[in-house]
GUFIBA-793611 format. One record per residue: x, y, z of N, C-alpha, C in turn; residue number from 0. Coordinates in Angstrom, 3 decimals, decimal comma, always signed. Atoms other than C-alpha are relative to their C-alpha. Layout:
+----------+----------+----------+----------+----------+----------+----------+----------+----------+-----+
:      n_u :      n_v :      n_w :     ca_u :     ca_v :     ca_w :      c_u :      c_v :      c_w : num :
+----------+----------+----------+----------+----------+----------+----------+----------+----------+-----+
:        X :        Y :        Z :        X :        Y :        Z :        X :        Y :        Z : NUM :
...
+----------+----------+----------+----------+----------+----------+----------+----------+----------+-----+
# end
This chain:
+----------+----------+----------+----------+----------+----------+----------+----------+----------+-----+
:      n_u :      n_v :      n_w :     ca_u :     ca_v :     ca_w :      c_u :      c_v :      c_w : num :
+----------+----------+----------+----------+----------+----------+----------+----------+----------+-----+
:   -0,725 :   +0,803 :   +0,618 :  +24,102 :  +62,439 :  -17,261 :   +1,517 :   +0,739 :   -0,150 :   0 :
:   -1,368 :   -1,069 :   +0,377 :  +27,269 :  +64,885 :  -17,201 :   +1,241 :   -1,290 :   +0,524 :   1 :
:   -0,999 :   +0,621 :   -0,370 :  +29,308 :  +61,965 :  -15,439 :   +0,211 :   -1,237 :   -1,086 :   2 :
:   -0,089 :   +0,931 :   +0,934 :  +29,172 :  +59,525 :  -18,455 :   +1,156 :   +0,086 :   -0,822 :   3 :
:   -1,435 :   -0,047 :   +0,114 :  +32,402 :  +58,314 :  -19,785 :   -0,469 :   +0,346 :   -1,776 :   4 :
:   -0,275 :   -0,370 :   +1,482 :  +33,314 :  +59,709 :  -23,337 :   +0,103 :   -1,372 :   -0,983 :   5 :
:   -0,077 :   +1,350 :   +0,419 :  +32,590 :  +56,717 :  -25,588 :   +0,551 :   +0,295 :   -1,419 :   6 :
:   -0,722 :   +0,020 :   +1,113 :  +34,820 :  +55,850 :  -28,730 :   -1,170 :   -0,308 :   -1,169 :   7 :
:   +1,066 :   +0,050 :   +0,898 :  +32,157 :  +56,456 :  -31,923 :   +0,669 :   -0,765 :   -1,598 :   8 :
:   -0,142 :   +0,403 :   +0,876 :  +34,492 :  +54,815 :  -34,361 :   -0,731 :   -1,380 :   -0,434 :   9 :
:   +0,818 :   +1,310 :   +0,244 :  +32,715 :  +52,005 :  -36,386 :   +0,649 :   -1,155 :   -0,031 :  10 :
:   -0,690 :   +0,961 :   -0,412 :  +33,657 :  +48,767 :  -35,355 :   +0,113 :   -0,806 :   -1,523 :  11 :
:   -0,591 :   +0,739 :   +1,358 :  +33,441 :  +47,444 :  -38,819 :   +1,119 :   +0,205 :   -0,898 :  12 :
:   -0,819 :   +0,058 :   +0,670 :  +36,130 :  +49,256 :  -40,242 :   +1,146 :   -0,669 :   +0,439 :  13 :
:   -1,003 :   +0,446 :   -0,716 :  +38,459 :  +47,871 :  -37,609 :   +0,164 :   -1,925 :   -0,676 :  14 :
:   -0,077 :   +1,634 :   +0,617 :  +37,322 :  +44,105 :  -38,545 :   +0,190 :   +0,003 :   -1,295 :  15 :
:   -0,125 :   +0,361 :   +1,564 :  +37,459 :  +44,710 :  -42,253 :   +1,531 :   +0,199 :   -0,183 :  16 :
:   -1,352 :   -0,510 :   +0,318 :  +40,890 :  +46,063 :  -42,047 :   +0,759 :   -1,334 :   +0,395 :  17 :
:   -0,713 :   +1,169 :   -0,238 :  +42,024 :  +42,498 :  -40,363 :   -0,619 :   -1,003 :   -0,907 :  18 :
:   +0,480 :   +1,063 :   +0,808 :  +39,861 :  +40,477 :  -42,662 :   +0,546 :   -0,008 :   -1,365 :  19 :
:   -0,382 :   -0,250 :   +1,117 :  +40,990 :  +42,112 :  -45,929 :   +1,527 :   -0,234 :   +0,122 :  20 :
:   -1,528 :   +0,176 :   +0,017 :  +44,681 :  +41,648 :  -44,789 :   +0,632 :   -1,064 :   +0,392 :  21 :
:   -0,388 :   +1,520 :   -0,185 :  +44,429 :  +38,129 :  -43,425 :   +0,667 :   +0,121 :   +1,293 :  22 :
:   -0,997 :   -0,046 :   -1,306 :  +45,980 :  +39,621 :  -39,992 :   -1,054 :   -0,701 :   +1,058 :  23 :
:   +0,835 :   +0,390 :   -1,317 :  +45,118 :  +38,056 :  -36,590 :   +0,737 :   +0,823 :   +1,227 :  24 :
:   -0,466 :   -0,870 :   -1,427 :  +45,808 :  +39,247 :  -33,036 :   +1,594 :   -0,018 :   +0,133 :  25 :
:   -1,413 :   +0,490 :   -0,406 :  +49,305 :  +37,579 :  -32,808 :   +0,947 :   +0,560 :   -1,116 :  26 :
:   -0,950 :   -0,527 :   +0,907 :  +50,405 :  +39,171 :  -36,220 :   +0,419 :   +1,342 :   +0,271 :  27 :
:   -0,011 :   -1,340 :   -0,687 :  +52,121 :  +42,382 :  -35,188 :   +0,399 :   +0,792 :   -1,745 :  28 :
:   -0,423 :   -1,160 :   +1,244 :  +53,058 :  +43,586 :  -39,157 :   -1,478 :   +0,625 :   -0,642 :  29 :
:   +1,210 :   -0,431 :   +0,351 :  +50,376 :  +45,614 :  -40,579 :   -0,249 :   -0,778 :   -1,494 :  30 :
:   +0,052 :   +0,681 :   +1,494 :  +50,885 :  +43,662 :  -44,250 :   +0,604 :   -1,316 :   +0,114 :  31 :
:   -1,004 :   +1,370 :   -0,126 :  +51,765 :  +40,301 :  -44,954 :   +1,022 :   +0,303 :   -1,197 :  32 :
:   -1,332 :   -0,376 :   +0,860 :  +55,206 :  +40,180 :  -46,733 :   -0,311 :   -0,864 :   -1,601 :  33 :
:   +0,039 :   +0,643 :   +1,148 :  +54,202 :  +37,539 :  -49,366 :   -1,399 :   -0,251 :   -0,436 :  34 :
:   +1,504 :   +0,413 :   +0,481 :  +51,172 :  +36,758 :  -51,610 :   -0,016 :   -1,376 :   -0,425 :  35 :
:   +0,420 :   +1,172 :   +0,431 :  +49,708 :  +33,621 :  -52,303 :   +0,330 :   -0,202 :   -1,544 :  36 :
:   -0,041 :   +0,330 :   +1,415 :  +50,786 :  +31,801 :  -55,732 :   +0,403 :   -1,555 :   +0,198 :  37 :
:   +0,010 :   +1,314 :   +0,117 :  +50,978 :  +28,323 :  -56,888 :   +1,382 :   -0,735 :   +0,046 :  38 :
:   -1,267 :   +0,178 :   -0,192 :  +53,656 :  +26,386 :  -55,914 :   +0,534 :   -0,758 :   -1,342 :  39 :
:   -0,756 :   +0,084 :   +0,841 :  +56,631 :  +25,862 :  -58,342 :   +0,032 :   -1,749 :   -0,392 :  40 :
:   -0,303 :   +1,724 :   -0,023 :  +57,031 :  +22,034 :  -59,896 :   +1,191 :   -0,588 :   +0,300 :  41 :
:   -1,204 :   +0,232 :   -0,214 :  +60,323 :  +22,107 :  -59,425 :   +0,706 :   +1,608 :   +0,813 :  42 :
:   -0,710 :   -1,067 :   -0,508 :  +61,974 :  +24,580 :  -56,806 :   +1,271 :   +0,177 :   -0,497 :  43 :
:   -1,363 :   -0,645 :   +0,252 :  +65,007 :  +26,675 :  -57,436 :   +0,555 :   +0,829 :   +0,577 :  44 :
:   -0,570 :   -0,588 :   -0,912 :  +67,279 :  +27,508 :  -55,193 :   +0,675 :   +1,335 :   -0,520 :  45 :
:   -0,817 :   -1,312 :   +0,568 :  +69,244 :  +30,730 :  -55,438 :   +1,782 :   -0,474 :   +0,186 :  46 :
:   -1,359 :   +0,478 :   -0,040 :  +72,748 :  +29,795 :  -56,664 :   +1,205 :   +0,797 :   +0,553 :  47 :
:   -1,196 :   -0,808 :   -0,520 :  +75,986 :  +31,028 :  -55,022 :   +0,702 :   +0,694 :   -1,352 :  48 :
:   -0,452 :   -1,221 :   +0,956 :  +77,610 :  +34,051 :  -56,868 :   +1,283 :   -0,936 :   -0,732 :  49 :
:   -0,787 :   +0,782 :   +1,191 :  +79,605 :  +32,361 :  -60,059 :   -0,364 :   -1,281 :   -0,337 :  50 :
:   +0,354 :   +1,434 :   +0,482 :  +77,569 :  +29,444 :  -60,451 :   -1,262 :   +0,060 :   -0,547 :  51 :
:   +1,510 :   +0,108 :   +0,415 :  +74,330 :  +28,478 :  -62,357 :   -0,269 :   -1,227 :   -0,149 :  52 :
:   +0,458 :   +0,969 :   -0,375 :  +72,011 :  +26,166 :  -61,523 :   -1,333 :   -0,558 :   -1,255 :  53 :
:   +0,877 :   +0,221 :   +0,903 :  +69,998 :  +23,759 :  -63,798 :   -0,310 :   -1,567 :   +0,221 :  54 :
:   +0,390 :   +1,377 :   -0,253 :  +67,951 :  +20,577 :  -63,539 :   +0,520 :   -0,806 :   -1,381 :  55 :
:   -0,516 :   +0,775 :   +0,732 :  +69,384 :  +17,630 :  -65,499 :   -0,772 :   -1,415 :   -0,221 :  56 :
:   +0,833 :   +1,215 :   -0,063 :  +67,086 :  +14,813 :  -66,549 :   +1,076 :   -1,265 :   +0,233 :  57 :
:   -0,875 :   +1,273 :   -0,354 :  +68,578 :  +11,226 :  -65,157 :   -0,564 :   -1,049 :   -0,539 :  58 :
:   +0,627 :   +1,086 :   +0,334 :  +65,806 :   +9,083 :  -66,082 :   -1,257 :   +0,335 :   -0,697 :  59 :
:   +1,127 :   -0,265 :   +0,716 :  +62,788 :   +8,649 :  -68,487 :   -1,023 :   -1,092 :   -0,034 :  60 :
:   +0,803 :   +0,895 :   -0,349 :  +59,705 :   +6,825 :  -67,593 :   +0,447 :   -1,322 :   +0,718 :  61 :
:   -0,376 :   +1,063 :   -0,808 :  +61,592 :   +4,939 :  -65,047 :   +1,314 :   -0,936 :   -0,572 :  62 :
:   -1,370 :   +0,434 :   +0,606 :  +64,627 :   +3,923 :  -67,452 :   +0,881 :   +1,034 :   -0,034 :  63 :
:   -1,346 :   -0,947 :   -0,213 :  +67,986 :   +5,609 :  -66,716 :   +0,280 :   +0,718 :   -1,258 :  64 :
:   -0,521 :   -0,678 :   +1,314 :  +68,962 :   +8,058 :  -69,539 :   +1,647 :   +0,389 :   +0,290 :  65 :
:   -1,512 :   +0,042 :   -0,509 :  +72,874 :   +7,438 :  -69,227 :   +0,430 :   +0,762 :   -1,167 :  66 :
:   -0,939 :   -1,111 :   +0,931 :  +73,463 :   +9,290 :  -72,482 :   -0,434 :   +1,343 :   +0,260 :  67 :
:   +0,043 :   -1,716 :   -0,219 :  +71,761 :  +12,617 :  -71,567 :   +0,638 :   +0,646 :   +1,371 :  68 :
:   -0,632 :   -0,367 :   -1,266 :  +73,123 :  +12,592 :  -67,959 :   +1,714 :   -0,192 :   -0,207 :  69 :
:   -1,397 :   -0,337 :   +0,129 :  +76,323 :  +11,639 :  -69,072 :   +0,692 :   +0,868 :   -0,680 :  70 :
:   -0,614 :   -0,840 :   +1,076 :  +76,805 :  +13,977 :  -72,087 :   -0,200 :   +1,397 :   +1,134 :  71 :
:   +0,227 :   -1,016 :   -0,813 :  +75,767 :  +16,802 :  -69,227 :   +1,130 :   -0,006 :   +1,094 :  72 :
:   -1,051 :   +0,317 :   -0,937 :  +78,496 :  +15,522 :  -66,857 :   +1,360 :   +0,444 :   -0,750 :  73 :
:   -1,045 :   -0,144 :   +0,930 :  +81,040 :  +15,657 :  -69,735 :   +0,065 :   +1,365 :   -0,311 :  74 :
:   +0,084 :   -1,614 :   +0,258 :  +79,834 :  +19,270 :  -70,643 :   +0,621 :   +1,058 :   +1,374 :  75 :
:   -0,567 :   -0,598 :   -0,939 :  +80,843 :  +20,349 :  -67,145 :   -0,870 :   +0,144 :   +1,119 :  76 :
:   +0,811 :   -0,220 :   -1,318 :  +77,586 :  +20,198 :  -64,760 :   +0,404 :   -0,985 :   +0,881 :  77 :
:   -0,493 :   +0,631 :   -1,083 :  +78,258 :  +19,006 :  -61,636 :   -1,481 :   -0,087 :   +0,926 :  78 :
:   +0,844 :   +0,149 :   -0,928 :  +75,390 :  +17,558 :  -59,286 :   +0,177 :   +0,882 :   +1,080 :  79 :
:   -0,305 :   -0,787 :   -1,223 :  +74,773 :  +19,886 :  -56,387 :   -0,658 :   -0,964 :   +1,296 :  80 :
:   +0,177 :   +1,112 :   -1,325 :  +74,883 :  +17,977 :  -52,779 :   -1,121 :   +0,805 :   +0,706 :  81 :
:   +1,235 :   -0,307 :   -0,909 :  +71,689 :  +18,054 :  -50,621 :   +0,419 :   +0,796 :   +0,923 :  82 :
:   -0,604 :   -0,829 :   -1,519 :  +73,938 :  +19,540 :  -47,736 :   -0,072 :   +1,624 :   -0,396 :  83 :
:   -0,249 :   -1,600 :   +0,783 :  +74,250 :  +22,864 :  -49,804 :   -1,498 :   +0,700 :   -0,027 :  84 :
:   +1,438 :   -0,702 :   -0,248 :  +70,582 :  +23,407 :  -49,700 :   -0,974 :   -0,966 :   +0,668 :  85 :
:   +0,477 :   +1,095 :   -0,784 :  +69,234 :  +21,351 :  -46,796 :   -1,850 :   +0,527 :   -0,031 :  86 :
:   +1,444 :   -0,247 :   +0,019 :  +65,701 :  +23,362 :  -47,322 :   -0,847 :   -0,534 :   -0,780 :  87 :
:   +0,694 :   +1,168 :   +1,199 :  +64,997 :  +21,308 :  -50,298 :   -0,066 :   -1,438 :   +0,460 :  88 :
:   +0,183 :   +1,245 :   -0,505 :  +64,896 :  +18,200 :  -48,051 :   -1,191 :   -0,665 :   -0,169 :  89 :
:   +1,313 :   +0,282 :   -0,256 :  +61,367 :  +17,916 :  -48,105 :   -0,572 :   -0,226 :   -1,585 :  90 :
:   +0,448 :   +0,064 :   +1,434 :  +60,917 :  +18,199 :  -52,041 :   +1,009 :   -1,353 :   -0,565 :  91 :
:   -0,998 :   +1,020 :   +0,679 :  +63,700 :  +15,393 :  -52,703 :   -0,690 :   -1,369 :   -0,044 :  92 :
:   +0,576 :   +1,393 :   +0,043 :  +62,675 :  +12,074 :  -53,859 :   +0,504 :   -0,748 :   +1,006 :  93 :
:   -0,731 :   +0,812 :   -0,977 :  +63,136 :   +9,745 :  -50,980 :   +0,733 :   -1,199 :   -0,118 :  94 :
:   -1,035 :   +1,457 :   +0,260 :  +64,441 :   +6,866 :  -52,779 :   +1,476 :   +0,626 :   -0,350 :  95 :
:   -0,956 :   -0,339 :   +0,594 :  +67,167 :   +9,090 :  -53,993 :   +0,758 :   +1,062 :   +1,329 :  96 :
:   -0,439 :   -1,326 :   -0,930 :  +67,926 :  +11,081 :  -50,616 :   +1,725 :   -0,702 :   +0,550 :  97 :
:   -1,357 :   +0,590 :   -0,450 :  +71,034 :   +8,290 :  -50,142 :   +0,815 :   +0,402 :   -1,045 :  98 :
:   -0,903 :   -0,399 :   +0,955 :  +72,697 :   +9,486 :  -53,183 :   +0,639 :   +1,444 :   +0,579 :  99 :
:   -0,474 :   -1,205 :   -0,763 :  +73,234 :  +13,014 :  -51,136 :   -0,314 :   +1,062 :   -1,046 : 100 :
:   +0,459 :   -1,124 :   +0,917 :  +71,907 :  +15,012 :  -54,442 :   -1,249 :   +0,230 :   +0,065 : 101 :
:   +1,406 :   -0,459 :   +0,224 :  +69,105 :  +17,061 :  -54,906 :   -0,678 :   -0,613 :   -1,322 : 102 :
:   +0,673 :   +0,284 :   +0,997 :  +66,711 :  +15,068 :  -57,197 :   -1,178 :   -0,205 :   +0,261 : 103 :
:   +1,361 :   -0,229 :   -0,427 :  +63,153 :  +15,519 :  -57,593 :   -0,657 :   -0,733 :   -1,305 : 104 :
:   +0,586 :   +0,737 :   +1,067 :  +61,294 :  +13,237 :  -59,925 :   +1,312 :   -0,714 :   -0,941 : 105 :
:   -1,172 :   +0,762 :   +0,471 :  +63,734 :  +12,139 :  -62,455 :   +1,251 :   +1,261 :   -0,484 : 106 :
:   -1,022 :   -1,166 :   +0,470 :  +65,637 :  +15,490 :  -62,644 :   +1,097 :   +0,049 :   +1,257 : 107 :
:   -1,089 :   -0,459 :   -0,696 :  +68,966 :  +16,539 :  -60,778 :   +0,334 :   +1,356 :   -0,263 : 108 :
:   -0,546 :   -1,048 :   -0,019 :  +70,014 :  +19,674 :  -59,891 :   +1,497 :   -0,106 :   -0,201 : 109 :
:   -1,307 :   -0,095 :   +0,408 :  +73,224 :  +20,409 :  -61,363 :   +0,411 :   +1,461 :   +0,057 : 110 :
:   -0,497 :   -1,525 :   -0,057 :  +75,687 :  +23,457 :  -61,091 :   +1,003 :   +0,205 :   -1,162 : 111 :
:   -0,789 :   -0,310 :   +0,405 :  +78,104 :  +25,039 :  -63,374 :   +0,504 :   +1,424 :   -0,065 : 112 :
:   -0,368 :   -1,574 :   +0,085 :  +80,532 :  +28,002 :  -63,618 :   -0,714 :   +0,966 :   -0,942 : 113 :
:   +0,787 :   -0,947 :   +0,974 :  +78,849 :  +30,925 :  -65,072 :   +0,883 :   +0,280 :   -1,302 : 114 :
:   -1,198 :   -0,031 :   +0,876 :  +82,090 :  +31,340 :  -67,197 :   -0,547 :   -0,883 :   -1,362 : 115 :
:   +0,276 :   +1,142 :   +0,591 :  +81,191 :  +27,902 :  -68,962 :   -1,157 :   +0,151 :   -0,653 : 116 :
:   +1,121 :   -0,068 :   +0,634 :  +77,529 :  +28,646 :  -69,273 :   +0,048 :   +1,012 :   -1,157 : 117 :
:   +0,036 :   -0,953 :   +1,083 :  +78,259 :  +31,742 :  -71,159 :   +0,786 :   -0,537 :   -1,242 : 118 :
:   -1,187 :   +0,615 :   +1,047 :  +80,969 :  +29,955 :  -73,202 :   -0,976 :   -0,988 :   -1,166 : 119 :
:   +0,785 :   +1,024 :   +0,781 :  +78,238 :  +27,165 :  -74,123 :   -0,967 :   +0,609 :   -0,544 : 120 :
:   +1,085 :   -1,094 :   +0,561 :  +75,397 :  +29,867 :  -75,081 :   +0,553 :   +0,490 :   -1,169 : 121 :
:   -0,650 :   -0,686 :   +1,274 :  +77,997 :  +31,465 :  -77,390 :   +0,030 :   -1,113 :   -1,087 : 122 :
:   -0,314 :   +1,367 :   +0,805 :  +78,688 :  +27,958 :  -79,016 :   -1,269 :   -0,199 :   -0,564 : 123 :
:   +1,282 :   +0,656 :   +0,906 :  +75,224 :  +27,171 :  -79,759 :   -0,774 :   +1,139 :   -0,354 : 124 :
:   +0,234 :   -1,236 :   +0,816 :  +74,679 :  +30,708 :  -80,606 :   +0,399 :   +0,104 :   -1,429 : 125 :
:   -1,301 :   +0,103 :   +1,565 :  +77,539 :  +30,561 :  -83,536 :   -0,710 :   -1,167 :   -0,681 : 126 :
:   +0,482 :   +1,315 :   +0,798 :  +75,948 :  +26,962 :  -84,563 :   -1,627 :   +0,618 :   -0,398 : 127 :
:   +1,272 :   -0,284 :   +0,450 :  +72,462 :  +28,389 :  -84,680 :   -0,112 :   +0,907 :   -1,300 : 128 :
:   -0,065 :   -0,773 :   +0,790 :  +73,401 :  +31,177 :  -86,854 :   +0,667 :   -0,405 :   -1,478 : 129 :
:   -0,422 :   +0,681 :   +1,164 :  +75,491 :  +29,124 :  -89,004 :   -1,080 :   -0,637 :   -0,562 : 130 :
:   +1,386 :   +0,494 :   +0,463 :  +72,323 :  +26,997 :  -89,618 :   -1,084 :   +0,734 :   -0,759 : 131 :
:   +0,726 :   -1,167 :   +0,736 :  +70,439 :  +30,131 :  -90,597 :   +0,354 :   +0,559 :   -1,421 : 132 :
:   -0,572 :   -0,551 :   +1,386 :  +73,014 :  +31,197 :  -93,210 :   +0,005 :   -1,278 :   -0,829 : 133 :
:   +0,071 :   +0,907 :   +0,961 :  +73,154 :  +27,679 :  -94,758 :   -1,479 :   -0,257 :   -0,464 : 134 :
:   +1,417 :   +0,006 :   +0,767 :  +69,235 :  +27,640 :  -95,089 :   -0,156 :   +1,062 :   -1,135 : 135 :
:   +0,056 :   -1,362 :   +0,969 :  +69,334 :  +31,337 :  -96,432 :   +0,923 :   -0,411 :   -1,470 : 136 :
:   -0,761 :   +0,108 :   +1,230 :  +72,191 :  +30,178 :  -98,808 :   -0,848 :   -1,149 :   -1,049 : 137 :
:   +0,500 :   +1,044 :   +0,565 :  +70,205 :  +26,978 :  -99,939 :   -1,465 :   +0,712 :   -0,600 : 138 :
:   +1,188 :   -0,495 :   +0,381 :  +66,954 :  +29,003 : -100,467 :   +0,154 :   +1,032 :   -1,026 : 139 :
:   -0,273 :   -0,967 :   +1,409 :  +68,907 :  +31,952 : -102,743 :   +0,765 :   -0,613 :   -0,893 : 140 :
:   -0,251 :   +0,837 :   +0,990 :  +70,455 :  +29,001 : -104,631 :   -0,974 :   -0,240 :   -1,148 : 141 :
:   +1,023 :   +0,277 :   +1,062 :  +67,114 :  +28,577 : -106,082 :   -0,750 :   +1,194 :   -0,585 : 142 :
:   +0,454 :   -1,089 :   +0,580 :  +66,381 :  +32,179 : -106,887 :   +0,194 :   +0,095 :   -1,428 : 143 :
:   +0,091 :   -0,229 :   +1,284 :  +65,341 :  +33,189 : -110,151 :   -0,385 :   +1,314 :   -0,339 : 144 :
:   +0,243 :   -1,616 :   +0,164 :  +65,421 :  +36,832 : -111,549 :   -1,442 :   +0,085 :   -0,620 : 145 :
:   +1,373 :   +0,061 :   +0,481 :  +61,849 :  +36,017 : -113,314 :   -0,853 :   +0,054 :   +1,321 : 146 :
:   +0,993 :   +0,132 :   -1,278 :  +60,112 :  +34,987 : -109,727 :   +1,187 :   +0,486 :   +1,148 : 147 :
:   -0,865 :   +0,016 :   -1,001 :  +62,607 :  +36,496 : -107,065 :   -0,772 :   -0,234 :   +1,311 : 148 :
:   +0,302 :   +0,448 :   -1,277 :  +62,497 :  +35,081 : -103,635 :   +0,645 :   +1,148 :   +0,906 : 149 :
:   -0,243 :   -1,232 :   -0,932 :  +62,315 :  +37,507 : -100,757 :   +0,248 :   -0,637 :   +1,614 : 150 :
:   -0,554 :   +0,659 :   -1,025 :  +64,074 :  +36,308 :  -97,556 :   +0,028 :   +1,014 :   +1,122 : 151 :
:   +0,329 :   -1,031 :   -0,945 :  +62,615 :  +38,851 :  -94,802 :   -0,113 :   -0,485 :   +1,292 : 152 :
:   -0,056 :   +0,499 :   -1,748 :  +63,313 :  +37,996 :  -91,071 :   -0,644 :   +1,099 :   +0,578 : 153 :
:   +0,508 :   -1,337 :   -0,947 :  +61,120 :  +40,932 :  -89,720 :   -1,499 :   -0,392 :   +0,732 : 154 :
:   +0,684 :   +0,353 :   -0,860 :  +58,612 :  +40,183 :  -87,094 :   -0,663 :   +1,320 :   +0,522 : 155 :
:   +0,607 :   -1,380 :   -0,542 :  +56,089 :  +42,800 :  -85,824 :   -1,005 :   -0,626 :   +0,823 : 156 :
:   +0,798 :   +0,405 :   -0,947 :  +53,834 :  +42,138 :  -82,718 :   -0,932 :   +1,115 :   +0,244 : 157 :
:   +0,878 :   -1,011 :   -0,488 :  +50,548 :  +44,281 :  -82,329 :   -0,845 :   -0,730 :   +0,752 : 158 :
:   +0,693 :   +0,270 :   -1,084 :  +48,056 :  +44,247 :  -79,837 :   -1,494 :   +0,631 :   -0,449 : 159 :
:   +1,636 :   -0,511 :   +0,368 :  +44,154 :  +45,115 :  -80,410 :   +0,113 :   +0,146 :   -1,452 : 160 :
:   +0,464 :   -0,406 :   +1,224 :  +43,015 :  +46,787 :  -83,412 :   +1,301 :   +0,791 :   -0,701 : 161 :
:   -1,091 :   -0,730 :   +0,665 :  +45,943 :  +47,832 :  -86,286 :   -0,654 :   +1,252 :   -0,370 : 162 :
:   -0,146 :   -1,171 :   +0,344 :  +46,406 :  +51,086 :  -87,630 :   -0,443 :   -0,091 :   -1,382 : 163 :
+----------+----------+----------+----------+----------+----------+----------+----------+----------+-----+
# end
């Protein structure tokens, strides 16, 4: 038996396991998959171009147009994003709204606003929230009595597991 060929003794199960674990087939040239499975997002959010911020705005609720909400958003500076800007979302868009040329999913329309305006808007609402908290604090301290003082501590602490 000296003319017998040298046989590869690598266990076949190792090769098979490698393809089963990674989900590869013979046509897939890459050793690893680039993406892991995850549940689909309810609303696909495309990447906004530089200088812009995207947000979905409600156009109707329970089949009734919400003119106040959508009109207020338009007056604040939001603009509908045309479907031609993101053709990859065409399959997600509501078929009855395709004629409008905007990205509408359900009763929500994808809108855009310049980043500078979004920052100004966030600062405005931040100042408004701070003024409201100051008003609550002032009202609370107005009721303060030295015989039974009120404490206004806005300190939170998060712990996990057993505390010390």
